[in-house]
Each structure stands twice: as C-alpha cells, then as structure tokens.
N, C-alpha and C positions, 0 to 999 in steps of 0.2 A: 781293443783300442790301438790305433796306430802308434808304433814305438817312438816316432818322432814327436808326436803330440804330447807324449808322456813326459818329455824333457822340458816342456814350456812352463815357466813360472807364471802362475796366474795372479799372485799377490805376495808381497813381502812386507814385513814390519815387525815392530816389537809387540809382544804380549807377555803377560806375567802368568807363569804356569805353576800349578801346585804339584809337588812331588808325590810319588806313589807310596813310598815307605815312610819317609819323614814328611809330614804334611806342611812343609814350609813353602813359601812362594818365592820363585826366582824368575828374573827377567831373562827372556830368551828371544832370539831373532827367528821368526817363523817364515817359512817359504812354502806357499801352497802350490802343489803340483796337481795335475788332473786326477791322479789316483792316490796321492798320499800328501801328508803334511809333515815337512821336515822342520826340525828346530836345532839351533846352534847356540853355543855359548858366545857371549860378547864381552871381551875383556881388553883392557888397555886401549879402548877406543877403536877396536877392530874385531870383526867377526872371525871366529875360528874357522879354519878350512875344513875341519872334520865335524860332521853332524853329531849332535848329542843324542838324537832320537828320531824315530820315524813312526808316524801314525798312518796306517792304511785306512783309506776312507770308505772302502766298500762296507755298506750296511751301517755306517756311523750315524749317530744322532747329534744334532747341534743344539745348544752350545754350553753344556758340556759335550764332549765327544765320547760316545759310548760305542766301543768297537764290538764287532761280532764275537770276539773272544771274551767279552765281559769286562774289559778294562775301561775304566772311566778316566778321561783326561779333562781336568778343569783349567780353563783359561780365563783371564780377565783382561779386557781392553781398557784403554785410557778414557773412553767416553761411550755413551750409548750409540752414537753414530758409527764410531769405529767398530764397536761390537757387532752392530747390525750388518755392516759391510762385510766383515769377516764371515759372519754366520751365513749371509746370502751367498757369498762366493763358495764357501765350503759345501753348503746344501746343494748348490747348482752342480758342483763337481761330483758329489755323491749321486745325485739324480742321473747325471750322464753315465756314470759307471753302471748303475742299475738298468738304465734304458738300453745300453749297449749289450747287456747280457739278458735282456728280456725279463727282468725282475721288476715286479711292482713295488714302488717305494713304500716302505712301512709307514703306517700312520703315526705321526708325531704325537706323543702323549701330551695331554693338557697340563702344562706346568701349574696352572691355577688350581688344579685339583689336589695339588700337594698339601698335606695337612701337617701342622706343626704341633703334634701331640706332646712332644718332649720339650717344648719351649715354654718357659715360665714368662708370661707376658708382663708380669709385674717387674721381673728383673730386667727385661728389655726396656721397659719404661724408665726404671731407675737409671740405666745406662744412658738413655737418651737425654735424661733430665740433668745428668751430671754437669756441674759448672765448668769443669776443665776439659773433659773429653766428650761431652754430650753434643747434641745438635745445636747449632747456633741460631738464636732467635734474633730477628731484626725487623725493621720497618719495610713493609711492602705496599705497593699501590696497585689496585685492581679497578679498572673502569672508573678512574677518577676518585675512588675512595682509598683512604690511607688506613692501614692496619698495623698496629705495633705488636711486638712480642709474638711473632708468628714465623713460619718457615714454609717453603714450597714442598710440593709432593716429590719432586725430583731430588731435593736436598735430603729428604728422609730416605729415599731409595738409595742414594749415594752413600749415606751414612751406614745403613744396614748392610750393604755389600762390603763397604770398606772395613767395617768391624767384623766381617765374616760371620755375621749372624744368619745370613743367607748366602747361597752360592750364585744366584742369578738375580737380575732385576725383576723378573716375573715373580720369583719366590718372595722377593722383598715387598712387592705390591700386595701379595696375598697376606704376608705377615702384617703389613701396615693396615690392611683392611680389617684384620682381626683386632688390632689395637683400636681402630675406629669403632668397630661393633661393640667392643667391651667398654667404650666410653673413656678410654685413656687419652685418646686424641679427639679433637672436634674440628669441624669444618669452619673455614673462615672465608667469607666472600661468596660470590654467586657460582663460580665454576665448580668448586668442590661440593657445594650444597646440591647442585644439579646432578653431579655424578652419583651421589648417594641416592638421590631420588629415582634415577633411571637405570642404574647399573644392577647387574645380578649379584648374588652373594659371592664374596671373594673378589669382586671386581670394582668395589666401591672407591678404592683409593687410586688416585691418578698420579702416574709418573710424569709429572708436567711441572715446568718451572713457573707456570702462571696459576696453578691450582694451589690455594693456600690452606694451611692447617695450623693448629696450635694445640697446646696441652689443655686438658680439661680445666674448668674453672677452679676446681679444688687445688690445682697445682700452680695457679697463676701468681702466687707470691714470689715465684722466681723472677717475675718480670721486674720487680723493684730492685732485686739484687743485681740483675743484669745491667741496671743503669750505671753501675760502677764498672764501666767498660775498661778492660785492660788494653794496652797498645795493640796486642796481637788480635784481640777481638775486633778492634776498629779496622785493622788491616784486612781482616778476613770478611768484612761486612760488604765489600764491594761486589758489583755484578760480575759474574764470570764471563769473560769475553772469549777465552780460548784455553784449551787444555790439551796436553799431549806429551809423549815421551821424547826426551832429549838426553843426550849424553853430556855430562858436566864434568869439567876438570876440577879436582880438588885444589884448594889454595895451599895446603901444606905438603901433602904427599905427591901432588900433581898427577894422581891416577884418575882414570875416567870411570864414572859410574852412571848407570841409567837412573834418571829421576823423572817423576811425573811433574810437569810444570803446569801451573795454573795462573793465567793472566787475568787480573781483575781491574775494574775501573771504578772510580768514585768511592774510595781513593784508588789511584793507580799503583798496583803492587804486582810483583812477580814472585810467587812462592814456589818452592819445590818440595816434593815428598819422596820418601823411600817407598817404592811400590811393593816391596817384599815384606814390609812390616805392617802390623795392625794399627800403629799409632796414627790417629787422624790429625795430629798437629803437624805443621810443616817442619821439615828438617832445616829449612832456612828460607830467606826471602829478603826483598829489599824494595824500597820505594823507587818508582820509575821517574820521579820528578827530576828534571834536568839530566836524565841519563842520555848517554850516547850509545847507539847500536850500529854496528857496521858488519858487513860481510867480509870474510877473510879469503884470500886467494888459496885455492886448493893445490896450486903448484908449489911444492915445497912446504916446509914446516915454519909457520910464522913465529916470530919472537915471543917467548913466554909459553909456548905450547910444547908439551912433552908427550912421549909415548907414541904408539902406532896410530896414525891418523887415517880414518876411513874417508874423510872429506866432509863437505857441506858445513864448514865452520863459520861461526860468527861470534862476535864479541860484544859485551855490554860493559860500559864504564859508568859507574854510579857517580852521584854527586860528591861522594866522599873519596872518589878516585880508586875504588875497588874494581878490579878487572875480573869479569866472568867469561870463561871460554866455553862454548857449547857446540855440539855437533847434532845436526838434524839427520833423520834417516834418509831423506832425499833432498835434492836441490830445491824442488818446489816447496817442500815443507820449510826449508830454511828461509826462502823468500817470504812465505806466508807469515812465519814468526816475526821476521824483521819488520814487515809492514804493520803487523798488529801491534807490536811494541812501540813503534815510532808514533802511532796514533795516540798512544797514552803518555808520551813524554812531552 
C-alpha cells in the first residue's frame, strides 16, 4: 500500500474499549487509518498527543476486533448506527489490505450461532424484571393499537449490552430469542408476532424500536407495581430522539469527562451516563423545559470554562439557572446537538 495513503485518517471518534488485563471499560478517542486503528486517552477536555495503543487491521474480524495474533479487542459505540458505521469502515479497510496482498477475505463467523450454555436464563429474567435496575416498561402504540407494560426489542438489546450480559447486539438478539423460546418473554403486537412466525431459530427476536415485547403473563403483576412511577421513571419514559458521546465539564471540580448523552421527548429531558460503568441509571439529567442552548466561540476560553479545550463548545442553561458546558467531537455534531435540543425546549 502507498505510504502516503497509510497516513490518511478514515474516521475518528469516541468508543468505549474493554481492557485486556483488567476487564473494565474506558473511553478512548479512536482514529482509523487504512492499515491500523489507533486509540488515545482523552483527559481535561483534550486528546493526548501520544497514542495509548495500536491495533493492526490485517486479518482482523469486526466488531470485536480479533487480530491474527489471537488478541481480542472489544469496543462499544454509543448507538447501533455509529457501531455499524465503524464496523463498515474497519471491514472495508481490512478488505483493502487483504486485496492488495492477494489474500481472500476470511469468512465471518455467524454470530447468531453463538450458544449461551453458561448463562442462567432465569437469572437474566430476574435482572430484567428488577424494579430499580431492570428494563423499563411503558405504553407503546403500534398501528393504532395501544399496549401497556411492554418494551421494544431494541430496548431489550440495549439493556443486555449495557449490563454486559452480551458483548454485541447480535449476541443480545440470540439471548433474547432464547428468553422468548423459553416463554420468559412474549410477543406484543403484529411485528414481533410475525417475526416469530417467519424467522429461523435464534433469529426470532427483533432489534427494532417498533417491535414490542413483554414479560410472560405469570409475571404481569409487576405492571400494577409500575403504576407507582417514580420521577426518574417518568423522565426516562420519553422517546429517544438522539444519543451520542459528549464531554461534560463537572460543576464542582470543573474537570472534563466523557458521558453518553441521551435526548428524550415527551417529556423532554437530557440525561447523561458514565459509559465505563455497568449502572443503567443516569449519572444525571435535567428537564429541557425553558432551557437555553447556545454555541460558544472556539477562539479563546469562554467565562466559566476550565481546562484544556479542544473546541466545539456549547452551553445549556436550565430553568433553574444551572449552567452545563459541553464539547462535541466535531463542529457538525455540535450543530446537530444544538438543533436537536432547541426543538425540545
């Protein structure tokens, strides 16, 4: 491959990476090159100049990355779309490396064939059913019909991956299909029923926000308990409009930390999560009612902002006059976030 082409960055952005020795998750800034994937530490609102690691792409499999030396690299993106974009770009880079060397690309293993022999489905169900950390049940509408105490297929997959019961969304679909086959979950509405009727074994569960499911009838007593909605449950019941990684400045220490932000409507709330932890509850959040959001000039450091600033700053002022300072990875993402938030205020 031409040496000049090897220095071109194909893609950049935040991903959360699992460590090799200590299996904790840490946020890193990834840069995809034609023959390798570099990652950097991001502290104080700025990317380190020295890379923390390098993954050679030759003969890698996506998305975990399995190198030809037998090392597995596990990464998590902020959304299905972002994950797929990264996977497509990395797969394309791997394919070009193999083509340039006259090597036939190895056949990708079928993730759906993965079996969960060591997973106790009853314990998975108990965790899903937990009032505090389990999956949220709410009211959904499908083709004009209203269903209560149910959840979407994508919400189940999100939860399984977030709780690290599975490593990928494909594995989560397989595990959810097993729960469906064992009668722990049941279909709700036409879309999920049709999927069970037509799909093959292990493919019955849909990673789809419009495919609805619920717990089996024997567990439906939880529905009456859920009527006692806490404030946080109401906040989290809205439709997810946008999600992605942003850097947020702390209120007390004024340090910058990467957070996964989720924008919801009806009711309009912005919540943020620590992407390195297993906790599915938000680290914080606020109502967008009467909020003001504005872009900040990247020339110089605005008042109230501390630390090394990479740029792409914006600010949200809540109804209670609390100021939140955020940095987006790119100028376009900053603009997209501002526009999306303004539509909910």
